[in-house]
C-alpha positions in Angstrom: 25.2 4.2 14.2 21.6 3.8 15.4 21.8 7.1 17.3 22.9 8.9 14.1 19.9 7.5 12.2 17.5 8.4 15.0 19.0 11.9 15.4 18.8 12.4 11.6 15.2 11.3 11.4 14.2 13.6 14.3 16.0 16.5 12.6 14.2 15.8 9.4 10.9 16.2 11.3 12.0 19.8 12.3 13.3 19.1 15.9 16.5 21.0 15.6 16.9 22.5 19.1 15.0 20.0 21.2 14.1 16.4 21.1 10.5 15.1 21.2 9.4 14.6 24.7 7.0 11.8 25.9 4.5 14.5 26.9 4.4 16.0 23.4 1.3 15.0 21.3 2.0 12.4 18.7 2.0 14.0 15.3 1.4 12.2 12.0 5.1 13.1 11.0 6.4 11.3 14.1 4.1 8.3 13.5 5.1 7.9 9.8 8.9 8.3 10.6 8.6 5.7 13.3 6.9 3.3 10.9 9.4 4.0 8.2 12.3 3.4 10.5 10.8 0.3 12.1 9.7 -1.4 8.9 11.5 0.4 6.1 15.1 0.0 7.2 14.8 -3.8 7.6 13.0 -4.0 4.2 15.9 -2.1 2.6 18.4 -4.4 4.2 16.5 -7.4 3.0 16.5 -6.1 -0.6 20.2 -5.4 -0.4 20.8 -8.9 0.9 18.9 -10.3 -2.1 20.9 -8.3 -4.5 24.2 -9.4 -2.9 23.0 -13.1 -2.9 22.1 -12.9 -6.6 25.8 -12.2 -7.4 27.0 -15.1 -5.2 28.3 -18.1 -7.2 27.3 -20.6 -4.4 25.2 -23.5 -5.9 23.4 -26.2 -4.0 26.2 -28.7 -4.7 28.8 -26.3 -3.5 26.7 -25.7 -0.3 26.6 -29.4 0.4 30.4 -29.5 0.1 30.7 -26.5 2.4 28.5 -28.2 5.0 30.5 -31.4 4.8 33.8 -29.5 5.3 32.3 -27.7 8.3 31.1 -31.1 9.8 34.6 -32.6 9.3 36.2 -29.6 11.0 33.8 -29.8 13.9 34.4 -33.5 14.2 38.2 -33.0 14.2 38.0 -30.2 16.7 35.7 -32.3 19.0 38.0 -35.3 18.7 41.0 -33.2 19.6 39.2 -31.7 22.5 38.2 -35.1 23.9 41.8 -36.3 23.5 43.0 -33.4 25.6 40.4 -33.9 28.2 41.3 -37.6 28.7 45.0 -37.0 29.1 
């Protein structure tokens, strides 16, 4: 998926028949596209995560219960593992 994003970004800059080469001079368009990909995409992902978390019904109390259930499952699995190892 990253290759599609990179190829699309390069195509938006006007490189339709060739790719930018390391010997090509750095243009302002390449610079700004690089910055927007490096910092803009993670920022968009973060905002989407915040929006998704806003709709999540998980409260502090429920999170404590989830952590307790996970700890119990880990303890049970570890106990079972040690029982198998000692046999």
